[in-house]
N, C-alpha and C positions, 0 to 999 in steps of 0.2 A: 369324805376322804381325809386321810391324816395329812398333817402339815408337810411331811417329807414328800409325799406323792404330789401335792399341789406345787411345791417348790420345784420338783423335777419337771413337771409338766410345764410350768411357767418358763423355766430355763430353756427347755426344748423349743417352746413356742417362740421365744425371743431369738434364739439362734437361727431358727428357720426363717423368720421374717427379716432378720438382719441379712442373711445369705441372699434371700430373694431380692431385697432392696439393692444389695451390692451388684447382683447380676444385672438388674434392670438399669442401673446407673452407668454402666459401661456403654459409651457411645462413640460415634465418629471413628477416628483412626484406631482408638483403643479397642473398640468392638471388632474391627476388621483384623487387627493383630490377634485378638483372642480367637476369632473364628478360624483364622489360618493356622494358628498353633493347635487348636483342637483338631482340625482337619489332618494336619501332619502327624499328630499323636495317634489318631485313629487309624491312619494308613500304616504307620510304623507297627501297630499292634495287629491289624487285621488284613493288610495288603490290598489287593485289587478290589475286593468287594466293598471295603470301606471307602475307597476312592470314589466309587459310584454313588454311594449314599449321600455324598456332599454335593452332587450335581443337581441342578434344576432339571425338570423333565425336558425342557427345551435347551438344556446346556450342551455345549460342544467343547471338544478338545481339538486345537489346531496342532496337527501332527507335523513334527519337524521335517520328515522325509517327504512331506506333501500330503495334502488332503485334510479333510475335516471329519472327525468322528463324532456322530451324534451320541446321545446317551444309549440309544438302542444299539448302535455299532459297538460301544464299549461293553454293553452287557454280553455280547456275543464273544468277546475276547476270552481266552482261557485264563484260568487262575494263574497267578505268577508262580513260576517254578520255585522249588525250595531254595532258600538262600537269597532270593531276590528281595531287595529292600529299596525304599525310596524315602529319603528324608529331605526336609527343606526348612529354610529359615527365612521369614519375611524380613526385609530391611526397610520397607517403605509401605505406608498405607494412607489412602485418602478416601474420604467419604464425600458424596455430593451434598450440596446444600439441602436438597429435598430429603436426605437421610434414608433413601431406599436403593442406592446404587453406590458401589465403591470398588476400589481396586487395591491389590497388593502386588508387590514384586520382591524377588529375592533370589537366593541361591539354592540349588538342589544338588544332591548326590544320589545317583541311581546305581545300585550294585547288583550285578547279575553274573551268572556263569557264562563264560565264553565257549567257543566250540570245543575247547580242550577240557572243559569242566572246571576251570579256574575262576574264582570270583574276581571280577574286575569292576572297578568304580568308574563311572562316567560323571562328569561335573557339568553344571549348566546354570542358566538363569531361567526364571519363570515369571509369568504374570497371571494373576487370577482376577477376573472381574466377578464381583459378588452382586447379587440382587436380592432384595427382600421380597419374599413370596407373599401371595395373598393371605396365607395362613400365619404370616408374621415370621416364619423361619427364613434364615439367610441361606442361599445356595449359590454354588458356582454357576455362572452363566457361560463364561468363556475361560478356558485354561490353555496356556501355551508355554512352551519352553524351547530353549535352544542350547545346544552343547557349548561348552567353554573349555578352555585348556585346564589341565590339572593345576590348581592354584600353587602347588608345591614345586612342580617342575616346569610349568608353562607349556606342556605338551598335551 
């Protein structure tokens, strides 16, 4: 191989190993913030289907109007209608000492069309409990949210 090819390959190798080391070094609350941010970004881009991919198989959603939806219940829900969005921002995260369980909480905004077809935003607080799975992936074990007043108007 010529020197340029070797230099390019060496540079790519160092970049990949540096990126991998950086990803592995994220731990504790920082890891949970990253997981929650990735979860939110995925849902913002892909909606309801992405929401499901972040749940553990035994994960549940505590529904504000009452009830508990299993992942199987969530799979049966229809895709979100056009214009529906869900965004959220974690404000706190904590990891257990064992490093296999943690929680986040923060604020969310859910936007959907009302009965008149107008997009309306709903505000709230949420909590997610994360659990490290046997395969090493982190998934949501419990997710719950509750409505809050509009932060701008208090209504």
